RODO-2510 file (C-alpha; in nm, 4 decimals, decimal comma):
residues 579
     n   res          X          Y          Z
     1     m    24,2710    30,0877    17,1010
     2     h    24,3548    29,7707    16,9289
     3     q    24,6068    29,8343    16,6469
     4     p    24,6859    29,5112    16,4480
     5     t    24,9863    29,5374    16,2136
     6     t    24,8840    29,6417    15,8555
     7     e    25,2205    29,5261    15,7151
     8     p    25,2187    29,1855    15,5498
     9     r    25,4228    28,9323    15,7263
    10     r    25,7508    28,8364    15,5656
    11     s    25,7839    28,4971    15,3980
    12     i    25,9962    28,3693    15,1010
    13     y    25,7128    28,1438    14,9730
    14     y    25,3771    28,2781    15,0983
    15     d    25,2238    28,6057    14,9996
    16     y    25,0250    28,7419    15,2995
    17     k    24,7065    28,9346    15,2342
    18     i    24,5869    29,2190    15,4538
    19     h    24,2168    29,2205    15,5208
    20     q    24,0182    29,5283    15,5994
    21     p    23,9138    29,5592    15,9731
    22     w    23,5464    29,5354    16,0653
    23     l    23,4409    29,8647    16,2188
    24     a    23,1260    29,9027    16,4244
    25     s    23,0734    30,2606    16,2757
    26     q    23,0239    30,1140    15,9418
    27     h    22,7428    29,8823    16,0540
    28     g    22,3998    29,9100    16,2162
    29     p    22,3026    29,8452    16,5765
    30     q    22,4361    29,5140    16,7091
    31     q    22,1810    29,2370    16,7793
    32     r    22,2247    28,9434    17,0104
    33     h    22,3925    28,6610    16,8285
    34     k    22,3479    28,2921    16,8621
    35     v    22,7232    28,2166    16,8639
    36     v    23,0360    28,4313    16,8768
    37     i    23,3707    28,2606    16,8216
    38     a    23,6839    28,4387    16,9527
    39     g    23,9886    28,3401    16,7512
    40     g    24,0082    28,2896    16,3672
    41     g    24,2740    28,0298    16,3524
    42     p    24,2315    27,6854    16,1858
    43     v    24,0288    27,5494    16,4880
    44     g    23,7964    27,8601    16,5219
    45     m    23,7203    27,8731    16,1432
    46     t    23,6468    27,5043    16,1391
    47     a    23,4106    27,5570    16,4232
    48     a    23,2333    27,8324    16,2416
    49     l    23,1982    27,6138    15,9268
    50     e    23,0761    27,3322    16,1353
    51     l    22,8133    27,5425    16,3017
    52     a    22,7051    27,6759    15,9545
    53     r    22,6574    27,3040    15,8455
    54     h    22,4126    27,2744    16,1284
    55     g    22,2231    27,5848    16,0340
    56     v    22,3703    27,8093    16,3166
    57     p    22,4919    28,1633    16,2168
    58     c    22,8004    28,2917    16,4044
    59     v    23,0269    28,5894    16,4288
    60     l    23,3941    28,4952    16,4077
    61     l    23,6372    28,7510    16,5666
    62     e    24,0032    28,7547    16,4595
    63     s    24,2361    28,9935    16,6251
    64     e    24,4833    29,0230    16,3255
    65     l    24,4213    29,1341    15,9730
    66     q    24,6044    28,8351    15,8096
    67     v    24,6637    28,4573    15,8596
    68     s    24,9113    28,3456    16,1129
    69     e    25,2870    28,3876    16,0848
    70     g    25,5012    28,0869    15,9896
    71     s    25,4116    27,7275    15,9101
    72     r    25,3175    27,6323    16,2623
    73     a    25,0982    27,3304    16,2401
    74     i    25,2072    27,1314    15,9371
    75     v    25,1004    26,7710    15,9762
    76     f    24,7259    26,6903    15,9490
    77     t    24,5955    26,3444    16,0202
    78     r    24,3401    26,1264    15,8263
    79     r    24,0805    26,2016    16,0768
    80     s    24,1400    26,5746    16,0510
    81     m    24,1132    26,5380    15,6684
    82     e    23,7710    26,3628    15,7119
    83     i    23,6623    26,6594    15,9351
    84     l    23,7931    26,9098    15,6706
    85     q    23,6053    26,7204    15,4123
    86     q    23,2877    26,7852    15,6046
    87     v    23,3515    27,1653    15,5959
    88     g    23,4534    27,1695    15,2375
    89     v    23,8270    27,2326    15,2277
    90     a    23,9745    26,8795    15,2159
    91     d    24,0106    26,8900    14,8370
    92     r    24,2394    27,2032    14,8467
    93     v    24,4504    27,0582    15,1192
    94     t    24,4945    26,7428    14,9192
    95     q    24,5859    26,9305    14,6059
    96     h    24,8534    27,1372    14,7711
    97     g    24,9768    26,9000    15,0541
    98     l    25,2396    26,6263    15,0676
    99     p    25,1012    26,2839    15,2007
   100     w    25,3055    26,0382    15,3877
   101     r    25,2979    25,7355    15,6174
   102     f    25,6521    25,6479    15,7225
   103     g    25,8604    25,7860    16,0203
   104     n    26,2293    25,7075    16,0775
   105     s    26,4315    25,7134    16,3868
   106     f    26,8132    25,7435    16,3744
   107     y    27,0883    25,6884    16,6339
   108     r    27,4583    25,7150    16,5629
   109     g    27,4081    25,7056    16,1917
   110     q    27,1870    25,3874    16,1937
   111     r    26,8182    25,3788    16,1317
   112     v    26,6826    25,2009    16,4416
   113     f    26,3149    25,2197    16,3869
   114     r    26,0739    25,2720    16,0966
   115     m    25,7195    25,3534    16,1839
   116     e    25,4537    25,2643    15,9181
   117     a    25,1035    25,4078    15,9579
   118     p    24,8191    25,1867    15,8383
   119     q    24,6859    25,2507    15,4947
   120     d    24,4645    25,0542    15,2589
   121     d    24,2360    25,1259    14,9585
   122     n    23,9425    25,1755    15,1906
   123     d    24,0944    25,5011    15,3023
   124     r    24,0240    25,8105    15,0983
   125     f    24,2988    26,0033    15,2793
   126     w    24,6631    25,9204    15,3663
   127     p    24,7393    25,8789    15,7365
   128     m    24,9203    26,2123    15,7354
   129     i    24,9607    26,5074    15,4967
   130     n    25,2034    26,7970    15,5314
   131     l    25,0823    27,1539    15,4553
   132     q    25,1919    27,4898    15,5996
   133     q    24,9296    27,6344    15,8302
   134     q    24,9071    27,9590    15,6330
   135     f    24,7626    27,7719    15,3345
   136     l    24,5140    27,5870    15,5328
   137     e    24,3952    27,9098    15,7035
   138     e    24,3648    28,0748    15,3568
   139     f    24,1417    27,7847    15,2416
   140     l    23,9357    27,8142    15,5531
   141     v    23,8994    28,1914    15,5232
   142     d    23,7729    28,1529    15,1623
   143     a    23,5295    27,8976    15,2904
   144     c    23,4088    28,1165    15,5799
   145     e    23,3825    28,4312    15,3635
   146     a    23,1746    28,2379    15,1092
   147     n    22,9339    28,1165    15,3726
   148     p    22,6352    28,3483    15,4367
   149     l    22,5940    28,2136    15,7986
   150     i    22,9451    28,3249    15,8940
   151     e    23,0437    28,6825    15,9649
   152     l    23,4331    28,7078    15,9776
   153     r    23,5427    29,0301    16,1527
   154     w    23,9083    29,1018    16,1082
   155     g    24,1005    29,3180    16,3569
   156     n    23,8459    29,2510    16,6412
   157     r    24,0030    29,1395    16,9712
   158     v    23,8120    29,0363    17,2792
   159     t    23,9080    29,2499    17,5841
   160     g    23,6311    29,1914    17,8328
   161     l    23,3567    28,9386    17,9149
   162     v    23,0511    28,9470    18,1546
   163     q    22,8315    28,6404    18,1754
   164     h    22,4686    28,6209    18,2524
   165     a    22,2349    28,3223    18,3010
   166     d    22,1244    28,3184    17,9356
   167     h    22,3908    28,5149    17,7431
   168     a    22,7386    28,6692    17,7624
   169     v    22,8389    29,0353    17,6894
   170     v    23,1660    29,0535    17,5087
   171     e    23,3828    29,3711    17,4949
   172     v    23,5578    29,3933    17,1611
   173     d    23,8416    29,6380    17,0709
   174     t    23,9002    29,7461    16,7137
   175     p    24,1381    30,0032    16,5299
   176     e    23,8610    30,2664    16,5899
   177     g    23,7898    30,1679    16,9532
   178     p    23,5729    29,9283    17,1506
   179     y    23,2153    29,8016    17,1142
   180     t    23,0008    29,5468    17,2952
   181     l    22,8528    29,2355    17,1528
   182     e    22,5853    29,0138    17,3046
   183     t    22,5849    28,6317    17,2389
   184     e    22,3955    28,3339    17,3611
   185     w    22,7287    28,1307    17,3484
   186     l    23,0899    28,2403    17,3321
   187     v    23,3382    27,9877    17,1897
   188     a    23,6896    28,0544    17,3049
   189     s    23,9397    27,9576    17,0385
   190     d    24,1899    28,2228    17,1044
   191     g    24,4985    27,9964    17,1317
   192     a    24,7511    27,8972    17,3885
   193     r    24,7672    28,2304    17,5584
   194     s    24,3856    28,2603    17,5700
   195     g    24,2767    28,6044    17,6831
   196     i    23,9260    28,4668    17,7552
   197     r    24,0788    28,1926    17,9749
   198     t    24,2640    28,4864    18,1712
   199     l    23,9439    28,6963    18,1958
   200     l    23,7670    28,3980    18,3602
   201     d    24,0629    28,3101    18,5833
   202     l    24,0737    27,9548    18,4732
   203     k    24,3815    27,7406    18,5275
   204     l    24,5317    27,4626    18,3171
   205     e    24,6234    27,1313    18,4798
   206     g    24,8979    26,8975    18,3882
   207     a    25,2829    26,9208    18,3299
   208     s    25,5197    27,1499    18,1502
   209     y    25,8621    27,0219    18,0408
   210     e    26,1910    27,2012    18,0637
   211     g    26,3147    27,1141    17,7225
   212     k    26,2819    27,3716    17,4562
   213     f    26,2931    27,3317    17,0849
   214     v    26,3710    27,5653    16,7904
   215     i    26,1474    27,5466    16,4882
   216     a    26,3235    27,6655    16,1792
   217     d    26,1714    27,6638    15,8312
   218     i    26,4219    27,6696    15,5554
   219     r    26,3950    27,6530    15,1789
   220     i    26,6297    27,3902    15,0411
   221     d    26,6224    27,1320    14,7545
   222     l    26,6735    26,7919    14,9266
   223     p    26,6243    26,4682    14,7352
   224     l    26,4520    26,3061    15,0335
   225     p    26,1003    26,1438    15,0485
   226     t    25,8209    26,2956    15,2569
   227     e    25,8768    26,0989    15,5825
   228     r    25,9247    26,2078    15,9362
   229     l    26,2910    26,1973    16,0365
   230     a    26,4070    26,1940    16,4013
   231     f    26,7709    26,1966    16,5078
   232     f    26,8660    26,1092    16,8703
   233     d    27,1881    26,2222    17,0347
   234     p    27,3475    26,3492    16,7168
   235     e    27,7077    26,4529    16,7531
   236     w    27,6419    26,8214    16,6999
   237     n    27,3556    26,8280    16,9520
   238     p    27,4652    26,5666    17,2159
   239     r    27,1933    26,4182    17,4384
   240     n    26,9164    26,5976    17,2458
   241     t    26,6759    26,5319    16,9590
   242     v    26,6446    26,6687    16,6123
   243     l    26,3230    26,6347    16,3903
   244     m    26,2778    26,7050    16,0244
   245     h    25,9796    26,7212    15,7996
   246     r    25,9313    26,8080    15,4277
   247     e    25,6826    27,0809    15,3526
   248     p    25,5377    27,1928    15,0028
   249     l    25,7472    27,4251    14,7902
   250     n    26,0853    27,3057    14,8908
   251     i    26,0485    27,4076    15,2502
   252     w    26,1886    27,1913    15,5281
   253     r    26,1045    27,2041    15,8982
   254     v    26,3999    27,1493    16,1287
   255     d    26,3162    27,1149    16,5024
   256     y    26,6083    27,0821    16,7354
   257     q    26,6263    27,0715    17,1151
   258     l    26,8303    27,3298    17,2935
   259     p    27,1036    27,2496    17,5423
   260     e    27,0277    27,3115    17,9081
   261     g    27,0744    27,6772    18,0034
   262     e    27,0450    27,8280    17,6532
   263     t    26,7869    28,0931    17,6371
   264     p    26,5389    28,1463    17,3410
   265     e    26,7027    28,4718    17,2537
   266     q    27,0413    28,3109    17,2247
   267     a    26,8911    28,0241    17,0189
   268     l    26,7358    28,2534    16,7619
   269     e    27,0556    28,4621    16,6953
   270     p    27,1244    28,4246    16,3256
   271     e    27,4798    28,2878    16,3834
   272     s    27,3402    28,0098    16,6178
   273     l    27,0611    27,9152    16,3705
   274     e    27,3139    27,8984    16,0778
   275     q    27,5672    27,6921    16,2620
   276     r    27,3121    27,4284    16,3789
   277     i    27,1265    27,3979    16,0525
   278     n    27,4424    27,3597    15,8628
   279     a    27,5438    27,0852    16,1158
   280     q    27,2184    26,8974    16,0648
   281     l    27,2560    26,9161    15,6847
   282     e    27,6139    26,7784    15,7239
   283     l    27,4710    26,4943    15,9420
   284     i    27,2267    26,3832    15,6609
   285     g    27,4915    26,4075    15,3808
   286     h    27,3961    26,7427    15,2332
   287     g    27,6339    26,9760    15,3962
   288     g    27,7217    27,2830    15,1919
   289     k    27,3976    27,2843    15,0055
   290     p    27,2513    27,6436    14,9926
   291     w    26,9423    27,7201    15,1979
   292     e    26,7401    28,0238    15,2864
   293     m    26,5600    28,0845    15,6333
   294     d    26,1884    28,1599    15,6214
   295     w    26,0703    28,1584    15,9793
   296     c    26,1826    28,0365    16,3171
   297     s    26,0460    28,0198    16,6733
   298     v    26,1024    27,8494    17,0059
   299     y    25,8517    27,6265    17,1876
   300     s    25,8297    27,4256    17,5091
   301     a    25,6626    27,0932    17,5471
   302     r    25,3606    27,1213    17,7600
   303     t    25,0806    26,8650    17,8403
   304     l    24,8062    27,0775    17,9969
   305     t    24,4210    27,0988    17,9898
   306     l    24,1365    27,2763    18,1482
   307     p    23,9328    27,0372    18,3757
   308     d    23,6039    27,1585    18,2176
   309     y    23,5586    27,3032    17,8733
   310     r    23,2422    27,4986    17,9720
   311     a    23,2419    27,8036    18,1947
   312     g    22,8902    27,9532    18,2113
   313     r    22,8211    28,0742    17,8571
   314     t    23,1710    28,0130    17,7401
   315     l    23,3002    27,7052    17,5709
   316     f    23,6588    27,6221    17,5065
   317     i    23,8207    27,4512    17,2062
   318     g    24,1723    27,3962    17,0629
   319     d    24,4689    27,5501    17,2325
   320     a    24,2429    27,7638    17,4550
   321     a    24,1297    27,4402    17,6111
   322     h    24,4448    27,2298    17,6119
   323     l    24,8115    27,2685    17,5304
   324     l    24,9781    26,9556    17,3774
   325     p    25,3330    26,8866    17,2603
   326     i    25,4061    26,8692    16,8856
   327     f    25,5324    26,5111    16,9131
   328     g    25,2712    26,3059    16,7517
   329     v    25,1008    26,5934    16,5628
   330     r    24,8342    26,6535    16,8330
   331     g    24,7700    27,0239    16,8608
   332     a    24,5553    27,1244    16,5575
   333     n    24,4377    26,7786    16,5000
   334     t    24,2898    26,7530    16,8434
   335     g    24,1462    27,0966    16,7987
   336     f    23,9495    26,9963    16,4852
   337     q    23,7870    26,7246    16,6854
   338     d    23,6930    26,9713    16,9519
   339     a    23,5327    27,1913    16,6807
   340     q    23,3380    26,9101    16,5321
   341     a    23,2214    26,7749    16,8737
   342     l    23,1050    27,1167    16,9881
   343     g    22,9459    27,2183    16,6557
   344     w    22,6716    26,9565    16,6328
   345     r    22,5785    26,9948    16,9962
   346     l    22,5431    27,3738    16,9687
   347     g    22,3461    27,3049    16,6425
   348     l    22,0966    27,1025    16,8218
   349     i    22,0724    27,3370    17,1231
   350     c    22,0318    27,6481    16,9088
   351     s    21,7556    27,4777    16,7011
   352     g    21,5694    27,3634    17,0041
   353     q    21,6368    27,0008    16,9403
   354     a    21,8408    26,9462    17,2578
   355     p    21,8765    27,1008    17,6179
   356     e    22,1792    27,2996    17,7205
   357     s    22,2756    27,0095    17,9438
   358     l    22,3985    26,8181    17,6253
   359     l    22,7008    27,0383    17,6551
   360     a    22,8130    26,8363    17,9648
   361     s    22,8878    26,5498    17,7410
   362     y    23,1003    26,7738    17,5153
   363     s    23,3245    26,8673    17,8080
   364     a    23,3323    26,5073    17,9470
   365     e    23,4288    26,3567    17,6101
   366     r    23,6828    26,6123    17,5125
   367     v    23,8500    26,6434    17,8505
   368     g    23,8760    26,2650    17,8554
   369     a    24,0279    26,2776    17,5126
   370     a    24,2740    26,5448    17,6321
   371     w    24,3861    26,3360    17,9234
   372     e    24,4228    26,0324    17,7062
   373     i    24,6510    26,2302    17,4634
   374     i    24,8358    26,3862    17,7512
   375     d    24,9178    26,0369    17,8820
   376     e    25,0468    25,9276    17,5423
   377     a    25,2080    26,2535    17,4541
   378     g    25,3818    26,2419    17,7957
   379     k    25,5484    25,9137    17,7027
   380     s    25,6704    26,0515    17,3720
   381     t    25,7796    26,3855    17,5443
   382     r    25,9775    26,2041    17,8137
   383     f    26,1576    26,0050    17,5543
   384     m    26,2367    26,3080    17,3357
   385     t    26,3088    26,5310    17,6301
   386     p    26,3874    26,3237    17,9433
   387     p    26,2727    26,5444    18,2417
   388     s    26,5002    26,3833    18,5078
   389     r    26,8199    26,1870    18,5413
   390     g    26,6316    25,8614    18,5801
   391     f    26,4322    25,9157    18,2417
   392     r    26,7586    26,0121    18,0721
   393     l    26,9307    25,6953    18,1850
   394     l    26,6380    25,4919    18,0626
   395     r    26,6287    25,6657    17,7293
   396     d    27,0101    25,6320    17,6939
   397     a    26,9783    25,2591    17,7527
   398     v    26,7132    25,2129    17,4911
   399     l    26,9254    25,4233    17,2442
   400     s    27,2283    25,1971    17,3172
   401     l    27,0358    24,8592    17,3049
   402     s    26,8521    24,9613    16,9870
   403     l    27,1811    24,9363    16,7739
   404     t    27,1763    24,5579    16,8288
   405     e    26,8498    24,4608    16,9917
   406     a    26,5307    24,4608    16,7792
   407     f    26,3022    24,4197    17,0797
   408     v    26,3665    24,7748    17,2180
   409     r    26,3149    24,9574    16,8911
   410     p    25,9366    24,9932    16,9079
   411     l    25,9935    25,2210    17,2138
   412     y    26,0922    25,4854    16,9604
   413     h    25,7308    25,4888    16,8420
   414     w    25,5945    25,8358    16,8652
   415     r    25,2332    25,7502    16,9250
   416     t    25,0731    25,9605    16,6618
   417     s    24,7468    26,1433    16,7186
   418     r    24,4273    25,9383    16,6649
   419     p    24,0656    26,0044    16,7101
   420     h    23,9254    25,9386    17,0539
   421     e    23,6820    25,6490    17,1157
   422     y    23,4021    25,7705    17,3560
   423     t    23,3524    25,4270    17,4907
   424     g    23,2127    25,5548    17,8116
   425     s    23,0057    25,8421    17,6793
   426     v    22,6590    25,9074    17,8198
   427     l    22,5350    25,9475    17,4703
   428     n    22,5912    25,5742    17,3835
   429     s    22,2764    25,3683    17,3822
   430     a    22,1998    25,1744    17,6901
   431     g    21,9735    24,9249    17,5232
   432     d    22,1444    24,8211    17,1982
   433     d    22,3438    24,5176    17,0875
   434     n    22,6910    24,6641    17,1124
   435     a    22,8145    24,3703    17,3156
   436     l    22,6952    24,1102    17,0611
   437     f    22,9096    24,2500    16,7728
   438     q    23,2443    24,0678    16,7409
   439     s    23,3962    24,3335    16,5270
   440     g    23,3314    24,6717    16,3660
   441     p    23,3259    25,0213    16,5197
   442     a    23,1928    24,9959    16,8838
   443     h    23,0348    25,2521    17,1053
   444     g    23,1894    25,5900    17,0655
   445     a    23,4144    25,4876    16,7948
   446     p    23,4855    25,7023    16,4802
   447     p    23,3487    25,5472    16,1615
   448     a    23,5333    25,2984    15,9507
   449     n    23,5632    25,4210    15,5949
   450     v    23,5006    25,1925    15,3072
   451     r    23,5639    25,2191    14,9313
   452     l    23,2310    25,1659    14,7498
   453     g    23,3572    25,2463    14,4019
   454     a    23,5843    25,4707    14,2052
   455     d    23,6262    25,7926    14,3948
   456     d    23,3304    25,6945    14,6197
   457     f    23,3638    25,6144    14,9825
   458     l    23,1181    25,5658    15,2719
   459     l    23,2212    25,8737    15,4632
   460     d    23,1424    26,0834    15,1567
   461     h    22,7823    26,0202    15,2386
   462     l    22,7868    26,0703    15,6167
   463     g    22,7711    26,3737    15,8484
   464     g    22,5547    26,6871    15,8867
   465     g    22,3025    26,5054    16,1081
   466     f    22,2342    26,1688    16,2554
   467     d    22,2936    25,8874    16,0101
   468     l    22,1101    25,5467    16,0436
   469     l    22,3007    25,2838    15,8516
   470     v    22,0813    24,9857    15,7700
   471     f    22,2408    24,6889    15,6186
   472     g    21,9818    24,5231    15,3893
   473     s    21,7253    24,6112    15,1273
   474     t    21,4419    24,7220    15,3435
   475     v    21,3690    24,9340    15,6498
   476     p    21,1084    24,7952    15,8912
   477     a    20,7766    24,9922    15,8636
   478     d    20,7870    25,0891    16,2330
   479     v    21,1435    25,2199    16,1925
   480     q    21,0293    25,4199    15,8797
   481     a    20,7530    25,5695    16,0873
   482     a    20,9893    25,6627    16,3746
   483     v    21,2335    25,8243    16,1296
   484     k    20,9691    26,0314    15,9756
   485     a    20,8348    26,1399    16,3217
   486     w    21,1813    26,2609    16,4230
   487     q    21,2277    26,4394    16,0858
   488     a    20,8960    26,6188    16,1292
   489     k    21,0100    26,7592    16,4619
   490     g    21,3133    26,9085    16,2715
   491     l    21,5854    26,6631    16,3538
   492     k    21,8322    26,5966    16,0849
   493     l    21,8127    26,2256    16,0376
   494     r    21,9026    26,0355    15,7324
   495     v    21,8726    25,6567    15,6374
   496     l    22,1414    25,4934    15,4344
   497     l    22,0544    25,1410    15,3045
   498     i    22,3677    24,9360    15,2399
   499     t    22,2998    24,6468    15,0081
   500     p    22,4966    24,4237    14,7812
   501     s    22,3545    24,5846    14,4719
   502     g    22,1992    24,9068    14,5906
   503     g    21,8153    24,9685    14,6129
   504     s    21,5348    25,1537    14,4483
   505     a    21,2603    25,2691    14,6728
   506     p    21,3561    25,5901    14,8559
   507     l    21,2377    25,6496    15,2030
   508     r    21,0676    25,9950    15,1888
   509     a    21,0852    26,2360    15,4719
   510     n    20,7849    26,4385    15,5942
   511     d    20,7532    26,7445    15,3792
   512     s    20,6805    26,9554    15,6773
   513     a    21,0332    26,9229    15,8027
   514     a    21,1520    27,2056    15,5808
   515     g    21,4400    27,3058    15,8020
   516     a    21,6043    26,9647    15,7507
   517     a    21,4885    26,8887    15,3969
   518     s    21,8326    26,8890    15,2458
   519     h    21,9468    26,6292    15,4918
   520     n    21,6292    26,4242    15,5248
   521     a    21,4994    26,4314    15,1774
   522     s    21,5285    26,0467    15,1097
   523     a    21,7081    25,7444    15,1977
   524     i    22,0461    25,6996    15,0285
   525     h    22,1129    25,3622    14,8678
   526     l    22,4770    25,2501    14,8778
   527     s    22,5983    24,9486    14,6881
   528     d    22,8340    24,7294    14,8738
   529     t    22,8961    24,4849    14,5926
   530     e    23,2291    24,3400    14,7378
   531     g    23,0857    24,3123    15,0941
   532     r    23,3561    24,5465    15,2239
   533     a    23,1242    24,7559    15,4379
   534     r    22,9682    24,4456    15,5997
   535     a    23,3098    24,3081    15,6702
   536     r    23,4625    24,6288    15,8210
   537     w    23,1465    24,7027    16,0217
   538     g    23,1189    24,3611    16,1652
   539     v    22,7732    24,2860    16,0038
   540     r    22,6874    23,9150    15,9469
   541     t    22,3055    23,9274    15,8678
   542     d    22,0526    24,1529    15,7072
   543     g    21,8738    24,3875    15,9443
   544     a    22,1837    24,5021    16,1348
   545     a    22,2020    24,8795    16,1815
   546     y    22,4286    25,1641    16,3179
   547     l    22,3254    25,4946    16,4388
   548     l    22,6001    25,7609    16,4017
   549     r    22,6011    26,1048    16,5674
   550     p    22,6588    26,4130    16,3522
   551     d    23,0265    26,3900    16,4291
   552     q    23,0116    26,0343    16,2692
   553     h    23,0956    25,8631    16,5985
   554     v    22,8861    25,5478    16,6805
   555     c    22,6234    25,5914    16,9482
   556     a    22,4201    25,2706    16,8885
   557     r    22,4323    24,9411    16,6889
   558     w    22,1883    24,6618    16,6629
   559     m    22,1696    24,3093    16,5263
   560     t    21,7979    24,3908    16,4606
   561     l    21,6306    24,7224    16,4891
   562     d    21,2837    24,8347    16,5883
   563     a    21,1195    25,1765    16,6426
   564     h    21,1311    25,1499    17,0181
   565     r    21,5173    25,0948    17,0274
   566     l    21,5719    25,3682    16,7726
   567     n    21,3659    25,6211    16,9648
   568     a    21,5486    25,5341    17,2850
   569     a    21,8785    25,5739    17,1293
   570     l    21,8015    25,9156    16,9722
   571     k    21,6553    26,0386    17,3010
   572     q    21,9652    25,9513    17,4762
   573     a    22,1982    26,0952    17,2128
   574     t    22,0043    26,4268    17,1959
   575     s    21,9713    26,4693    17,5623
   576     g    22,2767    26,3371    17,7195
   577     v    22,0617    26,1593    17,9684
   578     a    22,0711    25,7735    18,0094
   579     p    21,7355    25,5967    18,0623
***
């Protein structure tokens, strides 16, 4: 019998709330569900909210009765914020988080590299924002509990799984005992030690690194900006690396690499923690300043992924699908992209708008993204924690040369997480004008945001279904007819007219498309008075158009558009089959 702790976790700055467990005896007979999500962390909850945006109800199973212990993931990227905006929690993150864009690398008391993430006034969000994971989970819990399409079941742990051709039977344990749950689709978001992955006997591929790091969150008042700090080969931790991040509420994250041979148990002894944190504070010129420990843990750098994110009726997202090192803030940020990529596909499948085979493109895209991240993260990891004598000699040479030679300093760059471009996706139109554009987001790219006015950005108007961006004041009659035909079949498809001064005549959807009425009601007229959208999207003449998938990635773009080309692109994007 599953017995999650009923005592609130300890924290010096966060008040943990205990939720009541969901018990089968207090509810009626269980019906077969469209989707069950196992794991109520940030990625699982984002997936639930994303599914709800597409009209798909789900049951969300969380084994604990409270949000996760410790700050864990603390850095969220601009793309993650854009995804969180879609599910309705970005404003709360912005209100409580600390934005930043600079990273500094130090060696022998000298700053040898300063990373600057791009930022301009076309971006609604900063490149990065720091917020403890507990707060993000709290915001997501509130959003899930307020959504009638999401049933969040606390204290429910998956213990068994039997898959059939058209559904899965999930065994769930609770404080009063087990019950069974049938679902058309099971989404595994149950973390790095995924029990579902184990139940299906699936193996991760990739590499694990020997280096281990302590994470320590301390409360201390330091007069330092919110910037990433990395210290290589400090005197108190020779041949190793130390990282520091500011968090809200005067909490600082200190990550330091352990010497070879030291066990996690030894590293987490209070005397060891105190000695090393004091040494780091001394290094940055704040020795003797009082501080208080909140939470600490030990982690290893791993670059691993499943080779396929679908196993029968089970789909994997987040750490259940891949394990990535923290260098470059990749873990949760990659998981959010998984959740978004899976959500819209399941939305189409569950509504009958797409075949199950569309899920092959989810796995292909996201596994490809994971391997790209693993390649980049591996470079950062090998620099942070050299896995062999050869890599250490190379790292030490870079460190030494960086004191006097500027050309080696960019090797310190930590290759931060970025959204994957699905350039080779089967969903990209085979008959558009992608090759004719000289600039702008290409096939598979995420969208380029644009400031349209005060507190008004292009991405505020995108997402939830397919978006057709038309640059000009009119939509060709045959394209209008094609749009209405797709809408009448229930597809969420919206037209956005981007003109220098806006427009007037709305493009009305077929009233019979009731299920998509909120998304399809009319064309949106956006005013691009400064020509920013045209410039950033590489548009040179009226009539150019972009088709964006529900996850906002580009799947087609045209110099000129007609109904035949639009129909072909939509068929390909909703089927995953190239003509």
